[in-house]
SELUM-552168 format. One record per residue (C-alpha): x, y, z; chain. Coordinates in nm, 2 decimals. Layout:
[atom [X Y Z] A] ...
END
This chain:
[atom [-3.55 2.64 -2.98] A] [atom [-3.39 2.32 -2.86] A] [atom [-3.30 2.31 -2.49] A] [atom [-2.98 2.12 -2.41] A] [atom [-3.02 1.82 -2.18] A] [atom [-2.92 1.89 -1.83] A] [atom [-2.69 1.65 -1.64] A] [atom [-2.78 1.65 -1.27] A] [atom [-2.47 1.58 -1.07] A] [atom [-2.55 1.52 -0.71] A] [atom [-2.37 1.74 -0.46] A] [atom [-2.06 1.58 -0.31] A] [atom [-2.05 1.54 0.06] A] [atom [-1.75 1.58 0.29] A] [atom [-1.75 1.20 0.31] A] [atom [-1.71 1.19 -0.07] A] [atom [-1.41 1.42 -0.06] A] [atom [-1.26 1.22 0.22] A] [atom [-1.31 0.90 0.03] A] [atom [-1.15 1.05 -0.28] A] [atom [-0.85 1.18 -0.08] A] [atom [-0.79 0.84 0.08] A] [atom [-0.85 0.64 -0.23] A] [atom [-0.62 0.85 -0.45] A] [atom [-0.35 0.92 -0.18] A] [atom [-0.28 1.25 -0.35] A] [atom [-0.12 1.08 -0.66] A] [atom [-0.40 0.88 -0.81] A] [atom [-0.50 1.15 -1.05] A] [atom [-0.15 1.17 -1.21] A] [atom [-0.22 1.06 -1.56] A] [atom [0.09 0.85 -1.62] A] [atom [0.11 0.52 -1.42] A] [atom [-0.10 0.61 -1.11] A] [atom [-0.04 0.27 -0.97] A] [atom [0.33 0.31 -0.97] A] [atom [0.29 0.65 -0.80] A] [atom [0.07 0.48 -0.54] A] [atom [0.35 0.22 -0.48] A] [atom [0.60 0.50 -0.44] A] [atom [0.38 0.65 -0.17] A] [atom [0.39 0.30 0.00] A] [atom [0.77 0.31 -0.02] A] [atom [0.78 0.66 0.14] A] [atom [0.54 0.54 0.42] A] [atom [0.77 0.24 0.48] A] [atom [1.08 0.45 0.50] A] [atom [0.91 0.70 0.73] A] [atom [0.79 0.41 0.96] A] [atom [1.13 0.26 0.96] A] [atom [1.29 0.59 1.05] A] [atom [1.03 0.65 1.33] A] [atom [1.09 0.30 1.47] A] [atom [1.47 0.35 1.45] A] [atom [1.44 0.68 1.64] A] [atom [1.22 0.53 1.90] A] [atom [1.45 0.23 1.94] A] [atom [1.76 0.46 1.97] A] [atom [1.59 0.68 2.22] A] [atom [1.50 0.38 2.43] A] [atom [1.85 0.24 2.42] A] [atom [2.00 0.58 2.52] A] [atom [1.77 0.58 2.82] A] [atom [1.92 0.26 2.94] A] [atom [1.68 -0.01 2.81] A] [atom [1.86 -0.32 2.70] A] [atom [1.70 -0.39 2.37] A] [atom [1.82 -0.63 2.10] A] [atom [1.81 -0.57 1.72] A] [atom [1.54 -0.84 1.71] A] [atom [1.33 -0.61 1.93] A] [atom [1.37 -0.33 1.68] A] [atom [1.27 -0.55 1.39] A] [atom [0.96 -0.67 1.59] A] [atom [0.87 -0.30 1.66] A] [atom [0.89 -0.22 1.29] A] [atom [0.70 -0.52 1.18] A] [atom [0.43 -0.46 1.44] A] [atom [0.40 -0.10 1.33] A] [atom [0.39 -0.20 0.96] A] [atom [0.11 -0.46 1.03] A] [atom [-0.09 -0.20 1.22] A] [atom [-0.06 0.05 0.94] A] [atom [-0.15 -0.20 0.67] A] [atom [-0.45 -0.30 0.88] A] [atom [-0.57 0.06 0.92] A] [atom [-0.50 0.14 0.55] A] [atom [-0.69 -0.17 0.44] A] [atom [-0.99 -0.09 0.65] A] [atom [-1.00 0.28 0.54] A] [atom [-0.90 0.18 0.18] A] [atom [-1.19 -0.07 0.15] A] [atom [-1.44 0.19 0.25] A] [atom [-1.28 0.47 0.04] A] [atom [-1.24 0.24 -0.27] A] [atom [-1.61 0.13 -0.25] A] [atom [-1.72 0.49 -0.24] A] [atom [-1.47 0.60 -0.51] A] [atom [-1.60 0.33 -0.74] A] [atom [-1.95 0.49 -0.71] A] [atom [-1.81 0.84 -0.75] A] [atom [-1.60 0.75 -1.06] A] [atom [-1.88 0.53 -1.20] A] [atom [-1.66 0.24 -1.28] A] [atom [-1.51 -0.07 -1.12] A] [atom [-1.16 -0.04 -0.98] A] [atom [-1.08 0.30 -1.13] A] [atom [-0.71 0.36 -1.20] A] [atom [-0.71 0.67 -0.98] A] [atom [-0.78 0.46 -0.68] A] [atom [-0.42 0.38 -0.55] A] [atom [-0.48 0.31 -0.18] A] [atom [-0.46 -0.06 -0.27] A] [atom [-0.11 -0.01 -0.41] A] [atom [0.00 0.17 -0.09] A] [atom [-0.12 -0.12 0.13] A] [atom [0.02 -0.39 -0.10] A] [atom [0.35 -0.22 -0.13] A] [atom [0.38 -0.20 0.25] A] [atom [0.30 -0.58 0.27] A] [atom [0.59 -0.64 0.03] A] [atom [0.82 -0.50 0.30] A] [atom [0.69 -0.71 0.59] A] [atom [0.98 -0.96 0.60] A] [atom [1.26 -0.72 0.49] A] [atom [1.50 -0.65 0.77] A] [atom [1.55 -0.27 0.82] A] [atom [1.92 -0.28 0.76] A] [atom [1.91 -0.49 0.44] A] [atom [2.00 -0.19 0.23] A] [atom [1.85 0.01 -0.06] A] [atom [1.87 -0.28 -0.30] A] [atom [1.60 -0.46 -0.08] A] [atom [1.37 -0.15 -0.10] A] [atom [1.41 -0.13 -0.48] A] [atom [1.36 -0.51 -0.51] A] [atom [1.04 -0.49 -0.30] A] [atom [0.91 -0.20 -0.51] A] [atom [0.99 -0.38 -0.84] A] [atom [0.86 -0.72 -0.72] A] [atom [0.53 -0.57 -0.60] A] [atom [0.47 -0.38 -0.92] A] [atom [0.55 -0.70 -1.12] A] [atom [0.31 -0.91 -0.92] A] [atom [0.04 -0.64 -0.92] A] [atom [0.06 -0.61 -1.30] A] [atom [0.10 -0.98 -1.37] A] [atom [-0.17 -1.09 -1.12] A] [atom [-0.07 -1.46 -1.09] A] [atom [-0.33 -1.70 -0.95] A] [atom [-0.53 -1.63 -0.74] A] [atom [-0.46 -1.26 -0.73] A] [atom [-0.68 -1.19 -1.04] A] [atom [-0.97 -1.38 -0.89] A] [atom [-0.97 -1.16 -0.58] A] [atom [-1.06 -0.87 -0.80] A] [atom [-1.40 -1.03 -0.85] A] [atom [-1.49 -0.99 -0.48] A] [atom [-1.65 -0.66 -0.58] A] [atom [-1.64 -0.32 -0.43] A] [atom [-1.35 -0.20 -0.22] A] [atom [-1.28 -0.55 -0.09] A] [atom [-1.19 -0.66 -0.44] A] [atom [-0.99 -0.35 -0.50] A] [atom [-0.78 -0.40 -0.19] A] [atom [-0.76 -0.79 -0.17] A] [atom [-0.58 -0.85 -0.50] A] [atom [-0.30 -0.60 -0.41] A] [atom [-0.26 -0.73 -0.06] A] [atom [-0.20 -1.08 -0.20] A] [atom [0.03 -0.94 -0.47] A] [atom [0.22 -0.78 -0.18] A] [atom [0.25 -1.11 0.00] A] [atom [0.39 -1.27 -0.32] A] [atom [0.64 -0.99 -0.34] A] [atom [0.73 -1.02 0.03] A] [atom [0.80 -1.39 -0.01] A] [atom [1.03 -1.32 -0.31] A] [atom [1.22 -1.03 -0.15] A] [atom [1.25 -1.24 0.17] A] [atom [1.41 -1.51 -0.03] A] [atom [1.64 -1.27 -0.20] A] [atom [1.75 -1.11 0.13] A] [atom [1.81 -1.46 0.28] A] [atom [2.03 -1.56 -0.02] A] [atom [2.22 -1.23 0.01] A] [atom [2.28 -1.29 0.38] A] [atom [2.41 -1.64 0.31] A] [atom [2.66 -1.53 0.05] A] 
END
């Protein structure tokens, strides 16, 4: 009688499940284009943040505060930077742990980096620029994330969650610069 080899899988902890939830953002296990789904989550977060900032701004104005549109944009940009910072910290931890759990470097199911990078792509987009700017930010980020121009690809080599997050954050800055240029040209003409 031949006994089958047993594979011992260590029990997952609550921290493992939290890391997987953060790393996959609820969409990372979708088999078709998980990175694109992660970017879509980033767009939803951006739109929700913008709406919350708009509601807060409108409430303050109805209460008699004399605020300018620039104040609103500053509020939104500050909130966006804060959220990107928190997602980047949590994402670095979660991606490091997820790499160990999945047993491979930068697994496709880890999409928290796409969420953060997509948010960075909207940093310089004025809230009222229109839907075309949101679509342009989405497309530009996905293009830079897939293309990985210099030095984006090199940042992947940082290892662990830092490498997972850093390349997408830089791709997000490239996309932000491009979309900012497009918005500026559109405003001029």
